FIKOLRO-664092 format. One line per 3 residues: number of its first residue (from 1); their letters; for each residue x, y, z of N, C-alpha, C, CB. Coordinates in Angstrom, 3 decimals. Glycine has a CB too. Layout:
<rs>
NUM	a	X/Y/Z/X/Y/Z/X/Y/Z/X/Y/Z ~ ...
</rs>
This chain:
<rs>
1	mde	-19.567/32.710/-2.296/-20.431/31.870/-3.722/-20.229/30.098/-2.911/-19.162/32.110/-5.961 ~ -21.727/29.678/-3.064/-21.878/28.644/-2.652/-20.666/27.609/-3.677/-23.485/28.415/-2.684 ~ -20.296/26.436/-2.927/-19.620/25.299/-3.967/-20.838/24.250/-4.004/-17.967/24.467/-3.317
4	tsa	-21.419/23.706/-5.618/-21.568/22.968/-5.657/-21.516/21.400/-5.964/-21.776/23.424/-5.670 ~ -21.909/20.433/-5.524/-21.441/19.174/-6.198/-22.443/18.758/-7.319/-21.292/17.985/-5.127 ~ -23.208/19.723/-8.412/-23.794/18.844/-9.429/-22.682/17.779/-10.489/-24.641/19.941/-10.367
7	sfl	-23.318/17.463/-10.598/-22.425/16.546/-12.129/-22.857/17.564/-13.217/-23.174/14.523/-12.709 ~ -22.447/17.195/-14.126/-22.685/17.716/-15.578/-23.905/17.096/-15.602/-21.628/17.318/-16.846 ~ -24.228/15.987/-15.711/-25.593/15.528/-16.393/-26.538/16.304/-15.766/-25.998/13.974/-16.248
10	dkt	-26.244/16.736/-14.682/-27.284/17.518/-13.814/-27.278/18.784/-14.334/-27.000/17.591/-12.271 ~ -26.358/19.557/-15.049/-26.375/20.518/-15.546/-27.082/20.694/-16.980/-25.249/20.779/-15.448 ~ -26.670/19.144/-17.505/-27.770/19.464/-18.557/-29.246/19.007/-18.431/-27.340/18.907/-19.791
13	dwr	-30.176/20.526/-18.652/-31.307/20.095/-18.272/-32.687/19.769/-19.236/-31.517/20.968/-17.403 ~ -32.793/18.463/-19.462/-33.493/17.579/-20.301/-35.207/17.984/-20.391/-33.209/16.057/-19.681 ~ -35.274/18.984/-19.963/-37.182/19.359/-19.673/-36.540/20.217/-21.084/-38.159/20.568/-17.650
16	mti	-35.807/21.229/-21.343/-35.862/21.792/-22.067/-35.725/21.501/-23.646/-35.328/22.378/-21.590 ~ -35.434/20.019/-23.820/-35.570/19.333/-25.051/-37.107/18.710/-25.069/-34.378/18.179/-25.175 ~ -37.263/18.169/-24.064/-38.530/17.476/-23.683/-39.303/18.660/-24.591/-38.935/17.284/-21.789
19	hrk	-39.960/20.045/-23.986/-40.319/21.300/-23.899/-40.080/21.219/-26.133/-39.023/22.511/-22.483 ~ -39.239/21.277/-26.092/-39.286/21.682/-27.880/-39.821/20.565/-29.177/-37.553/21.994/-28.352 ~ -39.580/19.537/-28.362/-40.587/18.053/-28.676/-41.554/17.937/-28.699/-40.635/17.109/-28.074
22	lea	-41.894/18.127/-27.586/-43.990/18.387/-27.266/-44.185/19.784/-28.225/-44.670/18.987/-24.889 ~ -43.183/20.749/-28.345/-43.572/21.860/-29.339/-44.058/21.729/-30.641/-42.611/22.574/-29.545 ~ -42.977/20.515/-30.962/-42.471/20.541/-32.322/-43.791/19.404/-32.886/-40.562/19.958/-32.474
25	cin	-44.223/18.473/-31.916/-45.474/17.475/-31.743/-46.799/18.656/-31.988/-45.491/16.582/-29.879 ~ -46.800/19.532/-30.903/-48.100/20.444/-31.454/-47.967/21.091/-33.137/-48.222/21.930/-30.296 ~ -46.978/21.755/-32.860/-47.107/22.366/-34.106/-46.911/21.807/-35.742/-46.297/23.280/-33.903
28	aeg	-46.717/20.347/-35.396/-46.859/19.113/-36.460/-48.345/18.742/-36.967/-46.270/17.734/-35.754 ~ -48.916/18.910/-35.947/-50.405/18.544/-35.836/-51.127/18.445/-37.048/-51.125/19.487/-35.051 ~ -51.757/17.292/-37.331/-52.378/17.493/-38.981/-51.773/17.340/-40.233/-52.763/18.723/-39.227
31	tff	-50.199/17.384/-39.849/-49.148/17.068/-41.269/-48.446/15.946/-41.405/-48.029/17.992/-41.444 ~ -47.777/15.663/-42.083/-47.473/14.539/-42.891/-46.438/14.531/-41.951/-47.243/14.559/-44.534 ~ -45.859/15.603/-41.088/-44.923/15.059/-39.952/-45.189/14.734/-39.253/-44.241/15.485/-39.423
34	yph	-45.941/14.708/-38.547/-46.469/14.286/-37.353/-46.223/12.972/-36.702/-47.656/14.385/-37.491 ~ -45.898/11.872/-37.440/-46.085/10.923/-37.153/-44.266/10.692/-36.190/-46.680/10.099/-38.541 ~ -43.590/11.745/-37.045/-41.755/12.016/-37.434/-42.141/12.562/-36.028/-40.849/13.291/-39.059
37	avq	-42.348/13.900/-35.476/-42.311/13.987/-34.156/-42.363/13.718/-33.217/-42.516/14.244/-33.910 ~ -43.536/12.686/-33.189/-44.472/11.931/-31.752/-43.282/11.473/-31.999/-46.140/10.889/-31.575 ~ -42.383/9.964/-32.648/-40.966/9.664/-32.892/-40.136/10.182/-32.268/-40.574/9.847/-33.940
40	sli	-39.776/11.379/-32.483/-38.620/12.548/-31.937/-38.780/12.404/-30.332/-39.016/14.422/-32.506 ~ -40.383/12.426/-30.227/-40.738/12.946/-28.830/-40.511/11.936/-27.555/-42.270/13.339/-28.866 ~ -40.754/10.966/-28.048/-40.422/9.324/-28.144/-39.222/8.956/-27.466/-40.212/8.789/-29.642
43	sav	-38.399/9.186/-28.672/-36.624/8.755/-28.166/-36.176/10.078/-27.239/-35.235/8.623/-29.859 ~ -36.614/11.219/-26.771/-36.170/12.160/-26.330/-36.642/12.161/-24.717/-36.546/13.233/-27.210 ~ -37.610/11.114/-24.696/-38.518/10.934/-23.329/-38.004/9.676/-22.843/-40.262/10.844/-23.535
46	sae	-37.197/8.464/-23.703/-37.759/7.708/-23.736/-36.154/7.067/-22.732/-38.491/7.327/-25.215 ~ -36.093/6.649/-21.238/-34.908/6.835/-20.697/-35.563/6.052/-18.923/-34.321/8.795/-20.881 ~ -34.587/5.790/-18.683/-34.672/5.431/-16.919/-34.299/5.884/-16.188/-34.303/4.564/-16.368
49	fpn	-35.524/6.747/-15.561/-35.172/7.664/-14.454/-34.977/6.991/-13.516/-36.013/8.616/-14.091 ~ -34.576/7.962/-12.223/-34.671/7.435/-10.993/-35.988/6.862/-10.272/-34.204/8.349/-10.313 ~ -36.043/5.923/-10.345/-37.301/5.672/-9.751/-38.573/5.229/-10.469/-37.586/6.736/-9.166
52	wda	-38.153/5.317/-11.969/-39.095/5.473/-12.871/-38.715/5.326/-14.500/-39.611/6.735/-12.548 ~ -39.245/3.910/-14.543/-38.685/3.321/-16.326/-39.555/4.388/-17.598/-39.442/1.089/-16.701 ~ -39.278/4.965/-17.841/-40.536/5.706/-18.673/-40.311/5.030/-20.066/-40.444/7.622/-18.791
55	kte	-39.203/4.548/-20.342/-38.899/3.564/-21.760/-39.627/2.591/-21.823/-37.565/2.918/-21.941 ~ -39.684/1.760/-20.749/-40.773/0.534/-20.459/-42.286/0.860/-20.888/-40.824/0.189/-18.775 ~ -42.446/2.048/-19.914/-43.551/2.707/-20.132/-44.357/2.816/-21.289/-43.313/3.666/-19.869
58	ind	-43.623/3.546/-21.904/-43.961/4.306/-23.094/-44.445/2.933/-24.668/-42.243/5.456/-23.404 ~ -42.921/2.066/-24.422/-43.829/0.627/-25.282/-44.619/0.247/-24.970/-43.466/-0.546/-25.478 ~ -44.627/-0.232/-23.719/-46.088/-1.000/-23.224/-47.122/-0.660/-24.229/-46.712/-0.467/-21.647
61	kih	-46.916/0.943/-23.966/-48.517/1.755/-24.516/-48.673/1.600/-25.840/-48.666/3.486/-24.331 ~ -47.248/1.756/-26.053/-47.208/1.752/-27.925/-47.515/0.499/-28.498/-45.653/2.078/-28.649 ~ -47.286/-0.681/-27.837/-47.777/-2.079/-28.167/-48.925/-2.363/-27.817/-47.096/-3.040/-27.690
64	ere	-49.752/-1.795/-26.930/-51.096/-1.991/-26.435/-51.990/-1.220/-27.712/-51.300/-1.261/-24.757 ~ -51.768/0.116/-27.995/-52.484/1.025/-28.950/-52.168/0.484/-30.495/-51.941/2.655/-28.715 ~ -51.084/-0.504/-30.549/-50.619/-1.181/-31.485/-51.670/-2.370/-32.458/-49.523/-1.759/-30.754
67	iyy	-51.815/-2.888/-30.971/-52.610/-4.327/-30.939/-54.444/-3.722/-31.574/-52.592/-5.141/-28.759 ~ -54.522/-2.418/-30.888/-55.881/-2.067/-30.856/-56.111/-1.537/-31.853/-56.314/-1.360/-29.926 ~ -55.277/-0.667/-33.168/-55.211/-0.371/-34.108/-55.701/-1.599/-34.802/-54.115/0.167/-34.304
70	nsi	-54.636/-2.702/-34.985/-54.350/-3.309/-35.937/-55.386/-4.436/-35.808/-52.956/-3.597/-35.994 ~ -56.533/-4.403/-34.884/-57.834/-5.266/-34.624/-59.047/-4.798/-35.573/-58.323/-5.106/-32.997 ~ -59.308/-3.084/-35.126/-59.722/-2.493/-36.245/-59.295/-2.130/-37.474/-60.000/-1.779/-35.981
73	ydk	-58.464/-1.826/-37.706/-58.265/-1.921/-39.314/-58.258/-3.748/-39.869/-56.474/-1.045/-39.715 ~ -57.965/-4.810/-39.404/-58.802/-6.227/-39.821/-60.229/-6.081/-39.604/-58.362/-7.563/-38.927 ~ -60.611/-5.823/-39.154/-61.942/-5.822/-38.940/-62.777/-5.260/-40.202/-62.175/-5.043/-37.700
76	wvn	-62.135/-4.031/-40.202/-62.349/-2.486/-41.351/-62.148/-3.726/-43.015/-60.249/-0.596/-41.077 ~ -60.800/-4.176/-43.076/-61.014/-4.713/-44.439/-61.449/-5.703/-44.111/-60.012/-4.870/-45.378 ~ -62.201/-6.721/-43.417/-62.669/-7.827/-43.791/-64.283/-7.559/-44.287/-62.440/-8.816/-42.622
79	ens	-64.665/-6.550/-43.431/-65.879/-5.496/-43.863/-65.998/-4.969/-44.972/-65.956/-4.428/-43.209 ~ -64.529/-4.700/-45.218/-64.923/-3.850/-46.884/-64.062/-4.492/-47.766/-64.552/-1.981/-47.074 ~ -63.879/-5.494/-48.159/-63.008/-6.207/-48.810/-62.821/-5.567/-50.177/-63.426/-7.581/-48.843
82	tkr	-63.847/-5.303/-50.711/-64.093/-5.056/-52.099/-63.403/-3.361/-52.401/-65.934/-5.231/-52.382 ~ -63.274/-2.841/-51.632/-62.489/-1.124/-51.556/-61.339/-1.254/-52.313/-61.913/-0.475/-49.893 ~ -61.329/-0.304/-53.104/-60.149/0.160/-53.516/-58.971/0.347/-52.522/-60.429/1.290/-54.097
85	kwk	-57.642/0.231/-53.439/-56.441/0.297/-52.247/-56.686/1.663/-52.085/-54.685/-0.119/-52.623 ~ -56.600/2.795/-52.919/-56.584/4.100/-52.460/-57.150/4.118/-50.750/-57.565/5.000/-53.554 ~ -58.665/3.903/-51.169/-59.477/3.645/-49.809/-58.979/3.019/-48.471/-60.502/2.808/-50.131
88	kyn	-58.225/2.151/-48.854/-57.588/1.207/-47.842/-56.310/1.642/-47.152/-57.281/-0.062/-48.504 ~ -55.840/2.283/-47.966/-54.436/3.091/-47.781/-54.862/4.349/-46.945/-53.667/3.600/-49.358 ~ -55.973/4.955/-47.268/-56.700/6.236/-46.519/-57.158/5.736/-45.416/-57.906/6.967/-47.244
91	yer	-57.815/4.928/-44.889/-58.123/4.165/-44.067/-56.926/3.894/-43.078/-58.636/3.127/-44.717 ~ -56.356/3.076/-43.287/-55.043/2.844/-42.759/-53.987/3.601/-42.158/-54.554/2.438/-43.505 ~ -53.935/5.020/-42.841/-53.303/6.034/-42.666/-53.898/7.095/-41.474/-53.218/6.537/-43.954
94	kly	-54.937/7.183/-41.410/-55.916/7.656/-40.698/-55.895/7.080/-39.004/-57.189/7.261/-41.533 ~ -55.783/5.700/-39.127/-55.409/4.744/-38.232/-53.983/4.918/-37.565/-55.504/3.509/-38.916 ~ -52.843/4.985/-38.135/-51.476/5.356/-38.211/-51.499/6.702/-37.185/-50.969/5.655/-39.886
97	mql	-52.078/7.806/-37.951/-52.148/8.960/-37.064/-53.028/9.325/-35.902/-52.306/9.826/-37.765 ~ -54.500/8.370/-35.893/-54.627/8.469/-34.433/-53.835/7.768/-33.291/-55.789/8.144/-34.227 ~ -53.153/6.425/-33.581/-52.122/5.705/-33.490/-50.794/6.869/-32.510/-51.782/5.185/-35.224
100	hkd	-50.454/7.891/-33.570/-49.260/8.531/-32.808/-49.573/9.400/-31.911/-48.362/9.188/-33.581 ~ -51.082/10.133/-32.375/-52.115/10.796/-31.362/-52.743/10.822/-30.009/-52.870/10.715/-31.746 ~ -52.727/9.055/-29.590/-52.978/8.519/-29.050/-51.314/8.384/-27.928/-53.712/7.600/-29.889
103	vfe	-50.742/8.221/-28.719/-48.888/7.999/-27.644/-48.221/9.017/-27.307/-47.514/7.269/-28.401 ~ -49.416/10.252/-28.148/-48.748/12.103/-27.803/-49.411/12.341/-26.772/-49.073/13.561/-28.971 ~ -50.832/11.724/-26.679/-51.855/12.354/-25.555/-50.998/11.450/-24.528/-53.869/12.028/-25.695
106	fvk	-50.558/10.344/-24.832/-50.135/9.240/-23.507/-49.046/10.108/-22.866/-49.401/7.461/-24.016 ~ -47.745/10.022/-23.748/-46.757/11.124/-22.980/-46.669/12.327/-22.503/-46.010/11.334/-23.438 ~ -47.399/13.161/-23.469/-47.720/14.088/-22.492/-48.542/14.464/-21.281/-47.898/14.653/-22.967
109	qml	-49.382/13.341/-21.227/-49.837/13.329/-19.524/-48.800/12.678/-18.926/-51.299/12.487/-19.059 ~ -48.391/11.243/-19.037/-47.265/11.012/-18.308/-45.888/11.682/-17.715/-47.006/10.322/-18.840 ~ -45.752/12.625/-18.611/-45.093/13.890/-18.598/-45.875/14.657/-17.363/-45.202/14.674/-20.130
112	akk	-46.983/15.150/-17.549/-47.752/16.123/-16.210/-47.501/15.646/-15.367/-49.175/16.359/-15.977 ~ -47.404/14.066/-15.207/-47.967/13.618/-13.875/-46.317/13.588/-13.226/-49.032/11.887/-13.909 ~ -45.645/13.218/-13.794/-44.006/13.319/-12.726/-43.938/14.619/-13.156/-42.277/12.219/-13.124
115	rml	-44.538/15.635/-13.219/-44.150/17.163/-13.266/-42.765/17.585/-13.810/-44.206/17.718/-11.862 ~ -42.595/17.132/-15.207/-41.793/17.331/-15.976/-42.239/18.425/-16.652/-41.509/16.336/-16.610 ~ -43.321/19.431/-17.101/-43.892/20.019/-17.611/-43.588/21.531/-17.135/-44.992/19.468/-17.550
118	lwg	-43.645/21.308/-15.764/-43.347/22.283/-15.591/-41.764/23.066/-15.518/-43.996/22.266/-14.769 ~ -42.233/24.764/-16.597/-40.588/25.163/-16.884/-40.511/25.815/-15.796/-40.058/26.093/-18.241 ~ -39.122/25.807/-15.708/-38.338/26.649/-14.377/-36.546/25.297/-14.227/-39.984/26.535/-12.206
121	tkr	-36.042/26.415/-14.966/-34.781/25.933/-15.210/-33.494/26.034/-14.198/-34.490/26.530/-16.333 ~ -32.378/25.960/-13.742/-31.930/26.466/-12.644/-30.339/26.406/-13.306/-32.378/25.596/-11.178 ~ -29.772/27.320/-13.619/-28.654/27.511/-13.780/-27.741/27.598/-12.655/-28.645/28.391/-14.436
124	ieg	-26.669/26.288/-13.246/-25.973/26.196/-12.051/-24.609/26.620/-12.531/-26.046/24.771/-11.358 ~ -23.814/28.114/-11.724/-22.461/27.911/-12.173/-21.734/27.176/-11.540/-21.818/28.884/-12.277 ~ -20.299/26.592/-12.734/-19.395/25.565/-12.064/-19.566/24.933/-11.188/-18.512/25.851/-11.723
127	gtq	-19.178/24.809/-10.144/-19.369/23.559/-9.381/-18.079/22.147/-9.279/-20.728/23.028/-10.099 ~ -18.669/21.705/-8.740/-17.840/20.599/-8.804/-17.908/19.223/-9.219/-17.550/20.512/-7.907 ~ -17.143/18.271/-10.663/-17.881/17.363/-10.849/-17.713/15.882/-9.808/-17.681/17.218/-12.244
130	ipy	-18.859/15.150/-9.566/-18.800/13.635/-8.982/-18.365/12.908/-9.166/-19.410/13.013/-8.910 ~ -17.132/12.728/-8.655/-16.309/11.495/-9.521/-17.035/10.280/-9.570/-14.871/11.062/-8.881 ~ -16.516/9.789/-11.009/-17.062/8.124/-11.395/-16.892/7.435/-11.029/-16.954/7.473/-12.197
133	ee	-17.303/6.594/-9.952/-17.159/5.288/-9.367/-17.749/3.934/-9.580/-17.383/5.461/-8.356 ~ -17.239/2.926/-10.403/-17.947/1.870/-10.892/-18.006/0.534/-9.450/-17.049/1.380/-12.463
</rs>
């Protein structure tokens, strides 16, 4: 039997969690719960991986899309200032859902580029924990 030196974190495969969160987003698409599923996916993916700061990349994209959709909404409200509150709410909700759809697509494509969507986990039995050095 081979002795491995994988740490506990190496044995915890985050890809399984990320896949579950992606599936939850796909299943919730078009429902009231979709934004919550996307936020959960963002929480699962947002981390500083080796040679890649996913958290900063995702937050930058979210900020960019929020500015874009806020400008669309502001322009629409200026052109439709006499519309009822319900129409304004529905339009705002539509843009909110589209924002989350854009973010989901961005995260999905980002994970695909980083080859994190490939399914396949290696179960590591036993091994020795790498000592923590500060």
